[in-house]
LUMDODO-672031 format. One record per residue (C-alpha): residue in one letter; x, y, z. Coordinates in steps of 0.5 Angstrom, whole numbers. Example, Ala and Ser with C-alpha at 12.3 -4.5 7.8 and 13.67 -1.06 7.14 Angstrom:
REM LUMDODO-672031
<sekol=A	x=25	y=-9	z=16>
<sekol=S	x=27	y=-2	z=14>
//
This chain:
REM LUMDODO-672031
<sekol=M	x=-63	y=105	z=-164>
<sekol=D	x=-72	y=106	z=-165>
<sekol=R	x=-70	y=102	z=-171>
<sekol=R	x=-65	y=97	z=-169>
<sekol=I	x=-69	y=94	z=-164>
<sekol=E	x=-76	y=95	z=-167>
<sekol=K	x=-71	y=90	z=-174>
<sekol=F	x=-69	y=85	z=-168>
<sekol=L	x=-77	y=85	z=-165>
<sekol=E	x=-78	y=83	z=-172>
<sekol=N	x=-73	y=78	z=-174>
<sekol=Q	x=-75	y=75	z=-166>
<sekol=E	x=-83	y=75	z=-169>
<sekol=V	x=-86	y=79	z=-163>
<sekol=T	x=-92	y=82	z=-166>
<sekol=F	x=-91	y=91	z=-162>
<sekol=E	x=-92	y=97	z=-163>
<sekol=L	x=-89	y=104	z=-161>
<sekol=L	x=-92	y=107	z=-154>
<sekol=D	x=-93	y=115	z=-155>
<sekol=T	x=-90	y=118	z=-150>
<sekol=A	x=-94	y=119	z=-143>
<sekol=S	x=-96	y=112	z=-145>
<sekol=K	x=-88	y=111	z=-145>
<sekol=N	x=-87	y=115	z=-138>
<sekol=E	x=-93	y=111	z=-135>
<sekol=V	x=-89	y=104	z=-135>
<sekol=E	x=-83	y=107	z=-134>
<sekol=K	x=-86	y=109	z=-128>
<sekol=R	x=-90	y=103	z=-126>
<sekol=W	x=-84	y=100	z=-127>
<sekol=L	x=-80	y=104	z=-122>
<sekol=R	x=-85	y=104	z=-116>
<sekol=E	x=-86	y=96	z=-117>
<sekol=F	x=-79	y=94	z=-118>
<sekol=A	x=-75	y=100	z=-114>
<sekol=R	x=-78	y=101	z=-108>
<sekol=N	x=-73	y=99	z=-104>
<sekol=V	x=-68	y=103	z=-108>
<sekol=K	x=-73	y=110	z=-106>
<sekol=K	x=-73	y=107	z=-99>
<sekol=E	x=-66	y=107	z=-98>
<sekol=T	x=-63	y=112	z=-103>
<sekol=G	x=-68	y=117	z=-104>
<sekol=S	x=-69	y=117	z=-110>
<sekol=W	x=-71	y=112	z=-115>
<sekol=I	x=-64	y=110	z=-120>
<sekol=Y	x=-58	y=108	z=-116>
<sekol=R	x=-52	y=110	z=-120>
<sekol=R	x=-54	y=112	z=-125>
<sekol=F	x=-58	y=106	z=-127>
<sekol=K	x=-65	y=102	z=-126>
<sekol=W	x=-62	y=96	z=-126>
<sekol=H	x=-58	y=96	z=-120>
<sekol=A	x=-62	y=96	z=-116>
<sekol=Y	x=-61	y=88	z=-117>
<sekol=S	x=-53	y=89	z=-117>
<sekol=G	x=-53	y=94	z=-110>
<sekol=K	x=-57	y=88	z=-108>
<sekol=F	x=-63	y=93	z=-106>
<sekol=E	x=-68	y=89	z=-110>
<sekol=A	x=-68	y=81	z=-110>
<sekol=A	x=-67	y=78	z=-117>
<sekol=T	x=-65	y=72	z=-120>
<sekol=E	x=-58	y=72	z=-124>
<sekol=G	x=-55	y=70	z=-130>
<sekol=Q	x=-58	y=63	z=-134>
<sekol=K	x=-63	y=61	z=-129>
<sekol=A	x=-65	y=67	z=-129>
<sekol=L	x=-66	y=67	z=-137>
<sekol=E	x=-70	y=61	z=-136>
<sekol=L	x=-74	y=63	z=-131>
<sekol=Y	x=-76	y=70	z=-135>
<sekol=Q	x=-77	y=65	z=-143>
<sekol=D	x=-81	y=59	z=-137>
<sekol=Q	x=-87	y=65	z=-137>
<sekol=W	x=-93	y=63	z=-139>
<sekol=A	x=-94	y=67	z=-146>
<sekol=A	x=-97	y=74	z=-144>
<sekol=P	x=-97	y=82	z=-147>
<sekol=Y	x=-91	y=85	z=-145>
<sekol=F	x=-87	y=92	z=-145>
<sekol=V	x=-80	y=93	z=-147>
<sekol=F	x=-76	y=100	z=-146>
<sekol=D	x=-70	y=103	z=-146>
<sekol=E	x=-65	y=106	z=-140>
<sekol=E	x=-64	y=111	z=-142>
<sekol=G	x=-72	y=111	z=-143>
<sekol=T	x=-72	y=114	z=-151>
<sekol=W	x=-77	y=109	z=-153>
<sekol=S	x=-82	y=103	z=-151>
<sekol=Y	x=-86	y=99	z=-154>
<sekol=R	x=-92	y=94	z=-153>
<sekol=C	x=-91	y=88	z=-155>
<sekol=K	x=-94	y=79	z=-156>
<sekol=S	x=-90	y=73	z=-157>
<sekol=E	x=-90	y=66	z=-157>
<sekol=R	x=-83	y=67	z=-154>
<sekol=Y	x=-79	y=71	z=-149>
<sekol=P	x=-74	y=74	z=-153>
<sekol=D	x=-67	y=74	z=-150>
<sekol=F	x=-64	y=81	z=-152>
<sekol=T	x=-57	y=79	z=-149>
<sekol=V	x=-54	y=79	z=-156>
<sekol=L	x=-56	y=87	z=-156>
<sekol=R	x=-51	y=88	z=-152>
<sekol=S	x=-56	y=94	z=-150>
<sekol=D	x=-59	y=95	z=-142>
<sekol=I	x=-67	y=93	z=-144>
<sekol=Y	x=-72	y=92	z=-139>
<sekol=V	x=-78	y=87	z=-141>
<sekol=V	x=-84	y=87	z=-135>
<sekol=H	x=-91	y=83	z=-136>
<sekol=H	x=-97	y=89	z=-138>
<sekol=N	x=-99	y=87	z=-130>
<sekol=M	x=-91	y=88	z=-128>
<sekol=K	x=-93	y=81	z=-125>
<sekol=W	x=-85	y=80	z=-127>
<sekol=T	x=-80	y=84	z=-130>
<sekol=M	x=-73	y=82	z=-134>
<sekol=V	x=-66	y=87	z=-134>
<sekol=F	x=-62	y=85	z=-139>
<sekol=T	x=-55	y=90	z=-138>
<sekol=H	x=-49	y=92	z=-142>
<sekol=E	x=-45	y=89	z=-137>
<sekol=Q	x=-47	y=81	z=-137>
<sekol=P	x=-44	y=76	z=-137>
<sekol=H	x=-41	y=80	z=-131>
<sekol=D	x=-48	y=83	z=-129>
<sekol=G	x=-54	y=81	z=-131>
<sekol=P	x=-59	y=78	z=-134>
<sekol=Y	x=-64	y=79	z=-128>
<sekol=F	x=-70	y=76	z=-126>
<sekol=A	x=-75	y=79	z=-121>
<sekol=I	x=-82	y=77	z=-119>
<sekol=R	x=-87	y=83	z=-116>
<sekol=R	x=-87	y=83	z=-109>
//
């Protein structure tokens, strides 16, 4: 998938840098602390039913879903962001003029503002579940 995601990012005119393991793990930990607090509070675990995005489908966390979520995401002011996968196999630091729509990849992909102000979650279950856009509370 690394090569596939890199080709996708290149095609979307995204400047990207692969994160090392420690940095990748830190981004994911920060994401969980900011966007899965209620999951941890309600279930005792940071991840509900195997997928981080179940925080939103399970209604533990507030999010906008579907086309409106995609619009909110793509309307955000351009700033550096991180992209990572559900399995934790890769993570990239990215910059682009427009935030890419990862829907066509049919994978669980997380996009998060570099300061964790917001997140966009693309799921393999779209359009039935997702995508989800959430703002940090």
